[in-house]
C-alpha positions as CSV (number, residue, x, y, z in Angstrom):
1,M,-35.5,-10.4,-3.0
2,G,-33.3,-7.4,-2.3
3,T,-30.5,-6.6,-4.7
4,A,-27.9,-7.3,-2.0
5,A,-28.9,-10.9,-2.4
6,R,-28.6,-12.9,-5.6
7,A,-30.6,-11.6,-8.5
8,A,-32.2,-14.1,-10.8
9,D,-29.7,-13.3,-13.6
10,G,-27.0,-11.7,-11.4
11,F,-24.8,-12.6,-8.5
12,S,-24.6,-11.9,-4.8
13,V,-22.1,-9.7,-2.9
14,A,-20.6,-13.0,-1.6
15,D,-20.1,-14.1,-5.2
16,A,-18.3,-10.9,-6.0
17,L,-16.1,-11.3,-3.0
18,A,-15.2,-15.0,-3.7
19,Y,-12.0,-14.0,-5.5
20,P,-8.7,-15.3,-4.3
21,F,-6.3,-12.5,-3.6
22,T,-2.5,-13.0,-4.1
23,L,0.2,-10.8,-2.5
24,G,3.6,-10.8,-1.0
25,L,5.5,-12.5,-3.9
26,V,9.2,-13.0,-3.2
27,S,12.0,-15.1,-4.7
28,A,15.3,-16.5,-3.3
29,S,18.3,-14.5,-4.4
30,K,20.3,-17.6,-5.4
31,A,17.7,-20.3,-6.2
32,D,14.8,-20.6,-8.5
33,V,12.1,-20.7,-5.9
34,V,9.3,-18.2,-5.3
35,A,6.6,-17.9,-2.6
36,W,3.5,-15.9,-2.0
37,V,0.4,-15.5,0.1
38,R,-3.0,-16.6,-1.2
39,V,-6.2,-15.5,0.5
40,V,-9.5,-17.2,-0.2
41,K,-12.5,-15.9,1.8
42,G,-10.2,-14.8,4.6
43,V,-8.2,-18.0,4.9
44,R,-4.6,-17.1,4.3
45,N,-1.9,-19.6,3.3
46,V,1.7,-19.5,1.9
47,W,2.4,-21.1,-1.4
48,A,5.7,-21.8,-3.1
49,A,6.9,-23.0,-6.5
50,S,10.3,-24.1,-7.8
51,G,11.8,-23.9,-11.3
52,P,11.9,-24.9,-14.0
53,D,8.2,-26.0,-14.0
54,Y,7.0,-23.8,-11.1
55,A,4.3,-26.1,-10.0
56,P,2.6,-24.4,-7.0
57,R,2.3,-26.2,-3.7
58,Q,0.6,-25.0,-0.5
59,V,3.2,-25.0,2.3
60,T,1.0,-23.9,5.2
61,Q,-2.4,-25.4,6.2
62,F,-4.3,-22.6,7.9
63,T,-8.1,-23.1,7.7
64,A,-9.8,-20.3,9.5
65,D,-10.9,-16.7,8.6
66,D,-9.2,-15.7,11.8
67,G,-7.9,-12.2,10.7
68,Q,-4.2,-13.1,11.3
69,E,-2.0,-11.6,8.6
70,L,0.7,-13.6,6.8
71,T,3.4,-11.2,5.8
72,Q,7.1,-10.6,5.2
73,L,7.9,-13.8,3.4
74,T,11.7,-14.2,3.7
75,F,13.9,-16.8,2.0
76,S,17.5,-17.7,2.9
77,P,19.6,-16.9,-0.2
78,D,19.7,-20.6,-1.2
79,G,15.9,-20.9,-1.0
80,R,15.9,-23.8,1.4
81,T,14.6,-21.8,4.3
82,L,11.4,-19.7,4.3
83,V,10.3,-17.6,7.2
84,F,7.1,-15.5,7.5
85,V,5.2,-13.5,10.0
86,R,1.8,-14.4,11.3
87,G,-0.4,-11.7,13.0
88,G,-0.2,-8.0,13.5
89,D,-1.3,-4.9,11.6
90,H,1.6,-3.9,9.4
91,D,-0.3,-1.0,7.8
92,A,-1.1,0.7,11.1
93,N,-0.3,4.4,11.7
94,W,0.3,3.7,15.4
95,P,0.5,0.7,17.7
96,A,-2.4,-0.2,19.9
97,A,-2.3,0.5,23.6
98,G,0.0,-2.2,25.2
99,N,1.2,-3.1,21.7
100,L,-1.6,-5.6,21.4
101,A,-1.9,-7.6,18.2
102,P,-5.3,-7.4,16.5
103,D,-8.0,-9.9,17.5
104,P,-10.8,-9.4,15.0
105,A,-12.1,-12.9,15.5
106,D,-12.5,-12.3,19.2
107,A,-10.4,-15.3,20.2
108,T,-10.3,-15.8,24.0
109,E,-6.5,-16.2,23.9
110,Q,-4.6,-13.1,23.1
111,P,-3.0,-13.3,19.6
112,K,0.7,-12.6,19.2
113,V,2.9,-11.5,16.3
114,T,4.9,-14.6,15.6
115,L,7.6,-15.9,13.2
116,W,7.0,-19.2,11.4
117,L,9.1,-21.6,9.4
118,A,7.7,-23.1,6.2
119,D,9.3,-25.8,4.1
120,P,9.4,-24.5,0.5
121,T,9.1,-28.1,-0.7
122,G,5.9,-28.7,1.3
123,A,7.3,-31.9,2.7
124,K,7.2,-30.6,6.4
125,P,4.4,-28.8,8.1
126,A,4.9,-25.1,9.0
127,A,5.9,-24.5,12.6
128,K,6.0,-21.5,14.9
129,I,9.5,-20.3,15.8
130,A,9.0,-17.4,18.3
131,E,7.3,-14.1,18.9
132,G,8.8,-11.5,16.7
133,D,8.6,-9.5,13.5
134,A,10.7,-8.3,10.5
135,P,12.8,-11.5,9.9
136,A,16.2,-11.6,8.1
137,V,17.8,-15.0,7.2
138,S,21.5,-15.1,6.5
139,S,23.4,-17.2,4.0
140,K,24.4,-19.4,6.9
141,G,20.8,-20.0,7.8
142,E,20.9,-17.8,10.9
143,L,17.7,-15.9,11.8
144,A,17.6,-12.3,13.1
145,Y,14.3,-10.5,13.8
146,V,12.8,-7.5,15.6
147,K,11.0,-7.7,18.9
148,D,9.9,-4.7,21.0
149,G,12.3,-2.5,19.0
150,A,15.3,-4.7,19.6
151,V,17.2,-7.2,17.5
152,W,16.7,-10.9,18.5
153,T,17.8,-14.2,17.2
154,A,16.5,-17.8,17.6
155,K,17.2,-21.2,16.1
156,L,14.8,-22.2,13.3
157,D,13.4,-24.9,15.5
158,G,12.2,-22.2,18.0
159,T,14.8,-22.8,20.7
160,G,17.4,-20.3,21.9
161,A,15.4,-17.2,21.4
162,K,17.4,-14.2,22.9
163,K,18.2,-10.6,22.4
164,L,21.2,-10.5,19.9
165,F,22.7,-7.3,21.4
166,F,21.9,-4.3,23.4
167,D,21.1,-1.0,21.7
168,R,19.3,1.9,23.3
169,G,17.8,2.9,19.9
170,K,14.7,1.4,18.2
171,D,16.1,-1.1,15.7
172,S,14.8,-2.0,12.2
173,E,15.8,-2.7,8.6
174,L,17.9,-5.8,9.3
175,A,20.3,-6.8,6.6
176,W,22.8,-9.7,6.7
177,S,26.2,-9.3,5.0
178,P,26.7,-11.6,1.9
179,D,28.8,-14.0,3.8
180,G,26.3,-14.1,6.7
181,G,28.9,-13.0,9.3
182,K,27.6,-9.4,10.0
183,L,24.3,-7.8,10.5
184,A,23.5,-4.2,9.5
185,F,20.5,-2.3,11.0
186,A,19.0,1.1,11.5
187,S,18.9,2.5,15.0
188,A,16.3,5.3,15.5
189,R,17.3,7.6,18.4
190,D,15.0,9.9,20.3
191,G,12.7,10.6,17.4
192,D,15.1,13.0,15.7
193,H,18.1,11.1,14.4
194,A,19.1,7.6,13.4
195,F,22.4,5.6,12.9
196,I,23.4,2.7,10.7
197,G,24.9,0.0,12.9
198,V,26.8,-3.2,12.3
199,F,26.8,-6.2,14.6
200,S,29.8,-8.5,14.1
201,G,29.5,-10.9,16.9
202,E,29.0,-11.0,20.7
203,A,32.7,-10.4,21.3
204,Q,32.8,-7.3,19.2
205,P,31.4,-3.8,20.0
206,L,28.7,-2.4,17.6
207,E,30.2,-0.3,14.8
208,W,28.4,2.9,13.8
209,L,28.8,4.1,10.2
210,A,29.6,7.8,9.8
211,P,27.3,8.9,12.7
212,S,25.9,12.4,12.5
213,T,22.8,14.4,13.5
214,S,21.0,13.0,10.4
215,V,18.5,10.3,10.0
216,D,20.2,7.3,8.3
217,R,18.2,4.5,6.9
218,E,18.0,1.6,4.4
219,P,21.3,-0.1,4.7
220,V,22.3,-2.2,1.7
221,W,25.4,-4.3,1.5
222,A,27.8,-4.2,-1.4
223,P,28.2,-7.6,-3.1
224,D,31.7,-7.9,-1.7
225,G,30.6,-7.1,1.9
226,A,33.1,-4.3,2.3
227,R,30.8,-1.4,2.1
228,I,27.3,-0.4,3.0
229,A,25.2,2.1,1.2
230,F,22.4,4.0,3.0
231,T,20.1,7.0,2.7
232,R,20.6,10.1,4.8
233,Q,18.0,12.8,5.6
234,P,18.4,15.9,7.8
235,G,17.8,15.3,11.5
236,R,14.5,16.6,12.9
237,G,15.2,20.0,14.4
238,G,15.6,23.7,13.7
239,A,12.8,26.3,13.7
240,P,9.3,24.8,13.3
241,P,8.6,24.4,9.5
242,P,5.4,25.7,8.1
243,I,2.5,23.3,8.3
244,L,0.3,24.9,5.6
245,T,3.1,25.2,3.0
246,R,5.0,22.1,1.9
247,Q,8.7,22.3,2.3
248,P,11.5,20.4,0.5
249,R,12.8,17.2,2.2
250,P,16.2,16.8,0.6
251,W,18.2,13.6,1.0
252,A,21.4,11.9,0.0
253,I,23.1,8.6,-0.6
254,W,26.1,7.7,1.4
255,T,28.5,4.7,1.5
256,A,30.7,3.6,4.4
257,E,33.5,1.2,4.8
258,V,32.5,-1.6,7.2
259,A,36.0,-2.1,8.5
260,T,36.5,1.5,9.6
261,G,33.1,3.1,9.7
262,A,34.3,6.0,7.5
263,G,31.7,7.2,5.1
264,K,31.3,9.6,2.2
265,Q,28.4,11.2,0.3
266,V,28.1,9.8,-3.3
267,W,24.9,11.6,-4.4
268,K,22.7,14.4,-3.1
269,S,19.2,15.4,-4.2
270,G,18.2,18.9,-5.3
271,E,16.9,21.3,-2.7
272,D,13.6,21.9,-4.5
273,L,10.3,20.1,-3.8
274,H,10.9,17.5,-6.5
275,G,14.1,16.6,-4.7
276,S,12.3,15.5,-1.7
277,Y,12.7,12.0,-0.3
278,P,10.4,9.7,-2.3
279,D,7.1,8.8,-0.6
280,V,6.1,6.0,-2.9
281,A,6.4,2.2,-2.7
282,G,9.8,1.2,-1.4
283,Q,10.7,4.9,-0.9
284,A,14.3,5.3,-2.2
285,N,14.5,1.6,-3.4
286,L,18.3,1.8,-2.9
287,D,20.3,-1.2,-4.3
288,W,23.7,-2.1,-5.7
289,A,24.0,-2.9,-9.4
290,G,26.2,-5.6,-11.0
291,N,28.5,-2.9,-12.4
292,G,29.3,-1.5,-9.0
293,A,26.9,1.4,-9.3
294,L,24.0,2.3,-7.0
295,T,20.5,2.4,-8.3
296,F,17.7,4.3,-6.6
297,L,14.3,6.0,-7.2
298,S,13.9,9.8,-7.3
299,E,11.2,12.2,-8.3
300,A,13.6,14.8,-9.5
301,D,11.8,15.3,-12.9
302,N,8.3,15.1,-11.3
303,W,8.0,11.4,-11.8
304,P,9.2,8.4,-9.7
305,H,12.0,7.1,-11.8
306,L,15.0,4.9,-11.6
307,Y,18.5,6.4,-11.6
308,A,22.1,5.0,-11.4
309,V,25.1,6.7,-9.8
310,P,28.7,5.4,-9.5
311,A,29.4,4.2,-6.0
312,S,32.5,6.5,-6.1
313,G,30.2,9.5,-6.6
314,G,29.2,11.6,-9.6
315,A,26.2,12.5,-11.7
316,A,23.2,10.3,-11.6
317,K,21.9,8.8,-14.9
318,L,18.2,8.6,-15.5
319,L,17.3,5.0,-16.5
320,T,13.5,5.3,-17.1
321,P,12.6,8.6,-18.8
322,G,9.0,9.5,-19.5
323,A,5.7,10.7,-18.0
324,F,5.0,7.6,-15.9
325,M,5.6,6.2,-12.4
326,V,8.0,3.4,-11.7
327,E,6.5,1.4,-8.8
328,H,7.6,-2.2,-7.9
329,M,11.0,-3.3,-8.9
330,A,13.5,-6.2,-8.6
331,R,17.1,-6.6,-9.6
332,T,18.1,-9.4,-12.0
333,R,20.3,-12.2,-10.6
334,D,23.5,-10.7,-12.2
335,G,22.6,-7.2,-11.1
336,K,22.9,-5.9,-14.7
337,A,19.3,-5.0,-15.1
338,I,16.1,-4.1,-13.1
339,V,12.6,-5.3,-13.8
340,Y,10.0,-2.8,-12.8
341,S,6.3,-2.1,-13.1
342,A,5.1,1.2,-14.5
343,N,1.8,2.8,-15.6
344,T,2.9,3.2,-19.2
345,G,2.7,1.4,-22.6
346,K,1.5,1.8,-26.1
347,D,-2.1,2.2,-25.2
348,P,-3.1,5.7,-23.9
349,D,-5.2,3.8,-21.2
350,D,-2.0,2.2,-19.9
351,N,-1.5,5.1,-17.4
352,Q,-4.3,3.3,-15.5
353,R,-2.7,-0.1,-15.7
354,R,0.7,-1.6,-14.7
355,H,3.0,-3.4,-17.1
356,L,6.5,-4.8,-16.6
357,F,9.7,-3.5,-18.2
358,R,13.4,-4.3,-18.0
359,V,16.2,-1.7,-18.1
360,S,19.9,-2.1,-18.0
361,T,21.7,-0.5,-15.1
362,D,24.2,0.8,-17.7
363,G,21.4,2.7,-19.4
364,G,19.6,2.3,-22.7
365,A,16.0,2.0,-23.8
366,P,13.8,0.0,-21.4
367,V,12.3,-3.2,-22.9
368,A,8.6,-4.0,-22.4
369,L,8.0,-7.5,-21.0
370,T,4.2,-7.3,-20.9
371,A,1.5,-5.2,-22.7
372,G,-2.2,-5.2,-23.5
373,T,-5.3,-4.9,-21.3
374,T,-3.8,-7.0,-18.5
375,L,-2.1,-5.6,-15.4
376,E,1.2,-6.8,-13.8
377,W,3.1,-5.9,-10.7
378,S,5.4,-7.3,-7.9
379,P,8.2,-8.7,-10.1
380,A,10.4,-11.4,-8.4
381,T,13.4,-12.4,-10.6
382,V,14.6,-15.9,-11.2
383,S,17.1,-17.4,-13.6
384,G,16.4,-16.1,-17.0
385,G,13.0,-14.8,-16.2
386,V,10.7,-13.2,-13.7
387,A,7.7,-14.2,-11.6
388,F,5.0,-11.6,-11.0
389,I,1.4,-11.1,-10.1
390,G,-1.0,-10.5,-13.0
391,A,-4.7,-9.7,-13.4
392,D,-7.1,-8.0,-15.7
393,A,-10.6,-6.5,-15.4
394,K,-12.3,-9.9,-14.7
395,N,-9.6,-12.3,-13.6
396,P,-8.2,-11.6,-10.0
397,P,-4.5,-11.5,-9.1
398,A,-2.5,-14.7,-9.7
399,V,1.2,-15.6,-10.1
400,D,2.6,-15.8,-13.6
401,V,6.1,-16.3,-15.0
402,I,7.7,-14.9,-18.1
403,A,11.1,-15.1,-19.8
404,M,13.4,-12.1,-19.5
405,S,12.8,-11.5,-23.2
406,G,9.1,-11.1,-22.6
407,S,8.2,-14.4,-24.2
408,G,6.5,-17.5,-22.8
409,R,4.1,-15.9,-20.3
410,K,2.1,-18.5,-18.4
411,Q,0.0,-18.5,-15.3
412,L,1.0,-21.0,-12.7
413,A,-1.4,-23.9,-12.2
414,G,-3.9,-24.3,-9.4
415,Q,-4.9,-20.7,-9.0
416,A,-8.4,-20.8,-10.4
417,P,-11.1,-18.9,-8.4
418,P,-13.9,-20.8,-6.6
419,A,-16.8,-21.8,-8.9
420,E,-19.1,-19.2,-7.4
421,F,-16.8,-16.3,-8.1
422,A,-18.7,-13.9,-10.4
423,G,-15.7,-12.4,-12.3
424,A,-17.0,-13.6,-15.7
425,K,-20.1,-11.3,-15.2
426,F,-18.0,-8.2,-14.4
427,V,-18.0,-5.3,-16.8
428,V,-14.8,-3.9,-18.2
429,P,-14.4,-0.4,-16.7
430,K,-13.8,2.5,-19.1
431,K,-11.3,5.3,-18.7
432,V,-12.9,8.7,-18.5
433,T,-11.6,12.2,-18.0
434,W,-13.2,15.6,-17.0
435,K,-12.0,19.0,-15.9
436,A,-12.1,20.2,-12.3
437,P,-13.2,23.8,-11.7
438,D,-9.6,25.0,-11.6
439,G,-8.8,23.4,-14.9
440,W,-7.0,20.3,-13.8
441,T,-7.7,17.2,-15.8
442,I,-9.0,14.4,-13.6
443,E,-9.3,10.7,-14.5
444,G,-11.5,7.9,-13.4
445,Q,-13.0,4.6,-14.3
446,L,-16.7,4.2,-15.3
447,F,-18.5,1.0,-14.4
448,Q,-21.7,0.6,-16.3
449,A,-23.7,-2.3,-17.5
450,P,-24.7,-2.5,-21.2
451,G,-28.0,-0.8,-21.9
452,A,-28.2,1.0,-18.6
453,K,-31.1,3.4,-18.4
454,A,-32.0,5.9,-15.7
455,T,-29.7,4.2,-13.2
456,P,-28.6,5.9,-10.0
457,G,-25.0,7.0,-10.1
458,V,-22.4,6.4,-7.4
459,I,-19.1,8.1,-6.9
460,F,-16.4,5.9,-5.4
461,V,-13.4,7.7,-3.7
462,H,-10.3,5.7,-2.8
463,G,-8.4,6.2,0.4
464,G,-4.7,6.9,1.0
465,P,-4.6,9.3,-0.6
466,P,-1.4,8.1,-2.4
467,R,-3.3,5.4,-4.3
468,Q,-4.6,4.9,-7.9
469,M,-7.6,2.9,-8.9
470,M,-7.0,1.1,-12.2
471,L,-8.7,-0.5,-15.2
472,G,-8.8,-3.8,-13.3
473,W,-8.0,-5.4,-10.0
474,S,-5.7,-3.6,-7.5
475,Y,-2.5,-4.9,-6.1
476,M,-3.8,-3.9,-2.6
477,D,-6.3,-6.2,-0.9
478,Y,-8.3,-3.2,0.4
479,Y,-8.9,-1.8,-3.1
480,S,-9.5,-5.2,-4.7
481,N,-12.4,-5.4,-2.2
482,S,-13.6,-1.9,-3.4
483,Y,-13.2,-3.0,-7.0
484,A,-15.4,-6.1,-6.4
485,V,-18.1,-3.9,-4.7
486,N,-18.1,-1.4,-7.6
487,Q,-18.6,-4.4,-10.0
488,Y,-21.4,-5.7,-7.9
489,L,-23.1,-2.2,-7.9
490,A,-22.7,-1.9,-11.7
491,A,-24.4,-5.3,-12.2
492,H,-27.2,-4.4,-9.9
493,G,-28.6,-1.2,-11.3
494,F,-25.9,1.4,-10.6
495,T,-23.5,3.3,-12.7
496,V,-20.3,3.8,-10.7
497,L,-17.5,6.4,-11.3
498,S,-14.3,5.8,-9.4
499,V,-12.4,9.1,-9.1
500,N,-8.6,9.4,-9.2
501,Y,-8.5,12.7,-7.4
502,R,-5.4,14.9,-6.9
503,L,-3.2,13.7,-4.1
504,G,-3.2,10.2,-5.7
505,I,-0.2,8.5,-7.2
506,A,0.7,7.8,-10.9
507,Y,0.2,11.3,-12.2
508,G,3.5,12.9,-11.0
509,W,4.8,14.6,-7.9
510,D,2.9,17.8,-8.5
511,F,-0.4,16.0,-8.8
512,Q,0.3,13.9,-5.7
513,H,1.3,16.9,-3.6
514,A,-1.2,19.4,-5.0
515,P,-1.4,22.8,-3.3
516,Q,-4.0,23.3,-0.5
517,G,-4.7,19.6,-0.4
518,G,-6.0,17.7,2.7
519,A,-5.8,19.6,6.0
520,A,-4.4,22.6,4.1
521,G,-7.6,23.3,2.3
522,S,-9.1,20.1,0.8
523,S,-8.5,21.3,-2.8
524,E,-8.9,17.7,-3.9
525,Y,-12.6,17.8,-3.0
526,Q,-13.4,19.8,-6.2
527,D,-12.3,16.7,-8.2
528,V,-14.9,14.6,-6.4
529,A,-17.7,17.2,-6.7
530,S,-16.9,17.8,-10.4
531,G,-16.8,14.0,-10.8
532,G,-20.4,13.8,-9.4
533,R,-21.5,16.5,-11.9
534,F,-19.7,14.6,-14.7
535,L,-21.5,11.4,-13.7
536,Q,-24.9,13.3,-13.9
537,Q,-24.2,13.8,-17.6
538,V,-23.3,10.2,-18.4
539,P,-26.0,8.7,-20.7
540,G,-28.0,6.1,-18.7
541,V,-27.7,7.9,-15.4
542,D,-30.5,9.6,-13.5
543,P,-28.9,12.9,-12.5
544,K,-31.2,13.3,-9.5
545,R,-30.0,10.1,-7.8
546,I,-26.2,10.4,-7.2
547,G,-24.6,8.7,-4.2
548,I,-21.1,8.5,-2.9
549,W,-19.0,5.9,-1.0
550,G,-15.4,5.4,0.1
551,G,-13.1,4.3,2.9
552,S,-10.4,6.0,5.0
553,Y,-9.5,9.1,3.0
554,G,-12.4,8.2,0.8
555,G,-14.6,8.1,3.9
556,L,-13.4,11.7,4.6
557,L,-14.3,12.8,1.1
558,T,-17.6,11.0,1.3
559,A,-18.5,12.9,4.4
560,L,-17.2,16.1,2.9
561,G,-19.4,15.6,-0.2
562,L,-22.5,15.0,2.0
563,A,-21.7,17.9,4.2
564,R,-21.0,20.4,1.4
565,N,-23.2,19.1,-1.4
566,S,-26.2,17.2,-0.2
567,D,-27.9,18.9,-3.2
568,L,-25.7,16.6,-5.4
569,F,-25.0,13.6,-3.2
570,K,-28.3,12.1,-2.0
571,A,-26.9,9.3,0.1
572,G,-23.5,8.0,1.1
573,V,-21.5,5.3,2.9
574,D,-18.6,6.5,5.0
575,Y,-16.0,3.8,6.0
576,H,-13.8,5.0,8.8
577,G,-13.2,8.5,7.6
578,V,-11.5,11.5,9.2
579,H,-14.1,14.1,10.1
580,D,-12.1,16.8,11.9
581,W,-8.6,17.5,10.4
582,S,-7.7,19.8,13.3
583,R,-7.5,16.7,15.6
584,S,-4.9,15.2,13.4
585,I,-2.9,18.5,13.3
586,A,-3.1,18.7,17.1
587,R,-1.8,15.1,17.4
588,Q,1.1,15.6,14.9
589,Y,2.2,19.1,15.9
590,G,0.8,19.6,19.4
591,A,4.3,19.4,20.9
592,R,4.8,23.0,19.6
593,L,2.6,24.2,22.4
594,D,5.4,23.4,24.8
595,R,7.9,25.7,23.0
596,Y,8.1,29.4,22.3
597,E,8.2,29.0,18.5
598,K,4.8,27.7,17.4
599,G,5.1,28.6,13.7
600,D,1.7,28.6,11.9
601,L,0.1,26.1,14.3
602,A,-2.9,28.3,15.1
603,A,-3.6,29.1,11.4
604,A,-3.1,25.5,10.5
605,M,-5.6,24.4,13.1
606,E,-8.2,26.8,11.8
607,T,-7.6,25.9,8.2
608,A,-7.7,22.2,9.0
609,F,-11.1,22.5,10.7
610,K,-12.5,24.4,7.8
611,A,-11.3,21.7,5.5
612,S,-13.2,19.1,7.5
613,P,-16.7,17.6,7.2
614,D,-17.5,18.7,10.7
615,A,-17.2,22.3,9.6
616,D,-20.1,22.0,7.2
617,I,-22.6,20.0,9.3
618,A,-25.0,22.8,9.0
619,T,-25.6,22.0,5.3
620,W,-25.5,18.2,5.7
621,T,-29.0,16.8,5.0
622,S,-28.4,13.6,3.0
623,P,-28.5,10.2,4.8
624,V,-25.3,8.3,5.5
625,L,-24.2,4.9,6.7
626,L,-21.2,5.0,9.0
627,I,-18.9,1.9,9.1
628,Q,-15.8,1.4,11.3
629,G,-14.0,-1.2,13.4
630,D,-13.3,0.0,16.9
631,D,-9.7,-1.3,16.9
632,D,-8.8,1.1,14.0
633,R,-5.1,2.0,14.2
634,N,-5.2,4.4,11.2
635,V,-8.2,6.6,11.9
636,H,-9.3,7.0,15.5
637,F,-12.7,5.5,16.3
638,A,-13.5,8.8,18.0
639,E,-13.8,10.3,14.5
640,T,-17.0,8.3,13.9
641,I,-18.3,8.8,17.4
642,D,-17.8,12.5,17.0
643,L,-19.6,12.6,13.6
644,A,-22.5,10.5,14.9
645,R,-23.1,12.9,17.7
646,R,-23.1,15.9,15.4
647,L,-25.4,14.2,12.9
648,H,-27.8,13.3,15.7
649,A,-27.8,16.8,17.0
650,K,-28.5,18.1,13.5
651,G,-31.3,15.6,12.9
652,V,-29.6,14.0,9.9
653,D,-30.7,10.4,9.1
654,F,-27.7,8.2,9.8
655,E,-27.1,4.5,10.4
656,E,-24.2,2.7,12.0
657,L,-22.3,-0.5,11.5
658,V,-19.6,-1.0,14.1
659,I,-17.5,-4.1,14.0
660,P,-15.9,-4.8,17.4
661,D,-12.2,-5.5,17.5
662,E,-11.7,-4.9,13.7
663,I,-8.9,-2.7,12.4
664,H,-8.8,-0.2,9.6
665,G,-8.3,-2.6,6.7
666,F,-10.6,-5.3,7.9
667,L,-8.7,-8.5,8.5
668,R,-11.6,-10.9,8.2
669,Y,-13.6,-11.9,5.1
670,A,-16.7,-12.0,7.4
671,S,-16.2,-8.3,8.2
672,W,-15.9,-7.3,4.6
673,L,-18.9,-9.4,3.6
674,K,-21.0,-7.7,6.4
675,A,-19.8,-4.2,5.5
676,D,-20.1,-4.6,1.8
677,T,-23.5,-6.2,1.9
678,A,-24.7,-3.4,4.1
679,T,-23.2,-0.9,1.7
680,A,-25.0,-2.4,-1.3
681,E,-28.3,-2.7,0.6
682,Y,-28.1,0.9,1.9
683,L,-27.3,2.5,-1.5
684,T,-30.1,0.4,-3.1
685,R,-32.6,1.4,-0.4
686,K,-31.7,5.1,-0.5
687,L,-31.2,5.5,-4.2
688,G,-33.7,3.0,-5.6
689,A,-31.5,0.9,-7.9
690,Q,-33.0,-2.0,-9.9
691,P,-30.9,-5.0,-11.0
692,A,-29.9,-5.0,-14.7
693,R,-32.0,-7.4,-16.7
């Protein structure tokens, strides 16, 4: 029996992937009800729970592994209405030709991106409303949504679907006023500027708030409905900026009077790199506090932190000092505090976890709500407490609740994994560190079974690259799959090192935006190669049998490792990696060919190619398995075709697993099971692992 099947005292890949995954947790702003999506073997359903007991109930009844996402759960403020989106690829870098929705199950009827209505009590079956995306439900129960870049509305029973108003821009970021009488939105224009607009009714013209040549986004209503706050970035113009040298991306916070459209700047970032617009979860995370101030996220001190600034303008106050990243956050009901997740705590290993904290918007020391070896994220506040998603090294993500004091934590009932899930047999990964050749300290997680002897080693490289692998399950479904595969490998004769290379999050702005990274020189590769050499020295590892695997950006680094260091990496599995950076540069900056000022485009193209796996095909000798879906909307399928042709010409041993109509982050459990089983079988066959006994 191969190790990809069930070992006598082990578990199968299917057992490792039998975990339920929980995501999308939200709460109503004025009612104690929460909702989330639960995925079990590819079958997605919406669940809800109401206080004070928070007994979960399934409010949709989907039964198939059909690859149709459930996203953007949206309550009305009173919690009586719950709208969600079914279908689409909301992590795509570009739309498919014809704006087609993904069809990974190869249905004969073309799937659509649709809005659905769910009853939070579970008394009525969920029902489709209309085609559309990005819903917003007002305090009056009115629905607005986006379709083909325009704002539409429909009755909740699905009738009366119509375009709400005409706007020549591409509209997004819908936000109803507190009284439900007005709708704010962002209108992107011509790819170089954007306005904040307000719709007040069919009889009224649209109102534009302090329009300029800038890019205005993220409208947020003041509690009294008289003002709107928004972010402002410079419009896209001027001389072509350098491609190879990172430039500051300053931004500001503005407020505008809804009645007049007159606006003013209340805060402005610094002009240095740390003052750049945040490129982390939620970006600026702009919101109004209960004291009338505005709260937001900035990386001014090198770390993504929360700040507060008076809405009248003035100096911003740092709310969350320290060497850690603030990630997911939610305002308390009264607006006097923010609950957030961060990679910090009393344990030095907490920088590879997430815990919850509460901080007053007036300032003061943050209060820890959770601690220990667990991980917590996605807070959703309710009266006197907070719901969140929690996990640890063995138990997969599930919804918990806790009091705002940090007491009384409990997991909601009915979330146990299927009986075949192998989590109890997982190892607890260990935090490790090593030095890259240039002296940077790099961290990772080591997965190794007790008593391991002369096992092959495998480097795992995450994608993104703004990601962090942790000492337990990930809050992203893609990386929870990776975590489960690494656990399977560790239980079946491998020692796995997951590398948190530079360009990843959670180690500060300077680490995330390292010089000469990516297409500018692949400086991050030294972290992966040095990780391989570190793994060679780990007791219980056979230094002559080191492999590598990863997806997306991790696929790129896998290919780079095999191309540059086949002496170190003896086999690899490359999921949908980029293989020629110069193609990406050409797509992003090719418009410069039509203008006199081309900047450093030629130098960037040359540097990008030299930073790519394709540039080092001559030294690639190790075998590789290439895996990709051909409806990938994040990495062009042509990247894998191109590499396959080059490997064939070079005579390198390679195999292919192509999944027709799948996207980048596989939407079907069946696709992951096929790919992950192939990965385990391939690494076992090429590196000769034996199951732990």
